[in-house]
C-alpha positions as CSV (number, residue, x, y, z in Angstrom):
1,M,-4.3,-26.0,-24.3
2,R,-6.7,-23.3,-23.1
3,S,-3.7,-21.6,-21.2
4,L,-1.8,-21.5,-24.4
5,I,-4.6,-19.8,-26.3
6,K,-5.3,-17.1,-23.5
7,T,-1.3,-16.4,-23.4
8,G,-1.3,-16.1,-27.1
9,L,-4.3,-13.7,-27.2
10,L,-2.8,-11.6,-24.4
11,V,0.7,-11.2,-26.2
12,L,-1.4,-10.5,-29.5
13,T,-3.4,-7.8,-27.6
14,L,-0.2,-6.2,-25.9
15,A,1.6,-6.3,-29.2
16,A,-1.3,-4.6,-31.2
17,L,-1.7,-1.8,-28.6
18,P,0.6,1.0,-30.2
19,F,-1.5,0.3,-33.5
20,V,-4.9,0.8,-31.5
21,A,-3.8,4.2,-30.1
22,Q,-3.2,5.6,-33.4
23,A,-6.6,5.2,-35.2
24,G,-10.0,5.7,-34.2
25,T,-11.6,2.9,-36.0
26,L,-9.3,0.3,-34.2
27,E,-9.8,1.8,-30.9
28,G,-13.6,1.3,-31.5
29,V,-12.9,-2.3,-32.6
30,A,-10.9,-3.0,-29.6
31,I,-13.4,-1.3,-27.1
32,G,-16.4,-2.9,-28.6
33,A,-14.6,-6.5,-28.7
34,G,-13.5,-6.1,-25.1
35,T,-17.0,-5.1,-24.1
36,G,-18.8,-7.8,-25.9
37,A,-16.5,-10.5,-24.6
38,V,-17.3,-9.4,-20.9
39,V,-20.9,-9.4,-21.8
40,A,-21.4,-12.2,-24.2
41,G,-18.4,-14.4,-24.6
42,P,-16.6,-14.9,-27.8
43,P,-19.9,-14.3,-30.0
44,G,-20.1,-11.0,-28.2
45,A,-16.6,-10.3,-28.9
46,V,-17.2,-10.8,-32.7
47,V,-20.2,-8.5,-32.6
48,G,-18.8,-5.9,-30.5
49,G,-15.7,-5.7,-32.5
50,V,-17.7,-5.1,-35.7
51,I,-20.0,-2.5,-34.2
52,G,-17.1,-0.6,-32.7
53,G,-15.5,-1.0,-36.3
54,V,-18.6,0.8,-37.8
55,V,-19.3,3.4,-35.1
56,G,-15.6,4.0,-34.3
57,G,-14.0,5.1,-31.1
58,P,-12.7,7.9,-29.2
59,N,-9.7,10.0,-30.5
60,I,-7.2,9.4,-27.6
61,V,-4.5,10.4,-29.6
62,R,-3.7,14.3,-29.5
63,R,-2.0,15.5,-32.8
64,G,-0.4,19.1,-32.3
65,H,1.0,21.3,-29.7
66,R,-0.8,23.0,-27.0
67,H,0.3,26.4,-26.2
68,C,-0.9,28.2,-23.2
69,W,-0.6,31.8,-21.9
70,I,-2.0,34.1,-19.1
71,N,-4.1,37.0,-20.5
72,R,-4.1,40.5,-19.2
73,Y,-7.1,39.7,-16.8
74,G,-5.1,36.7,-15.1
75,N,-7.0,33.9,-16.8
76,R,-5.2,31.0,-18.3
77,R,-5.9,30.3,-22.0
78,C,-4.7,27.5,-24.2
79,S,-4.7,26.7,-27.8
80,Y,-4.4,23.7,-29.7
């Protein structure tokens, strides 16, 4: 029974990864819940998820296009 629950949670986590990569709040929830689960088990996962949702997470998704060039002094410059 436990292995079925663990497998289900793993599948749910892998299915939710595309959604997590799109929003800062969901990233914070995932990071907080994972850290809380490692430190304090299931209650820590819940508390970590709530705190991660409130604080938010890093913005790992880049929106936009990077344009780079070399200026007249030979330095590489980029704009986003």
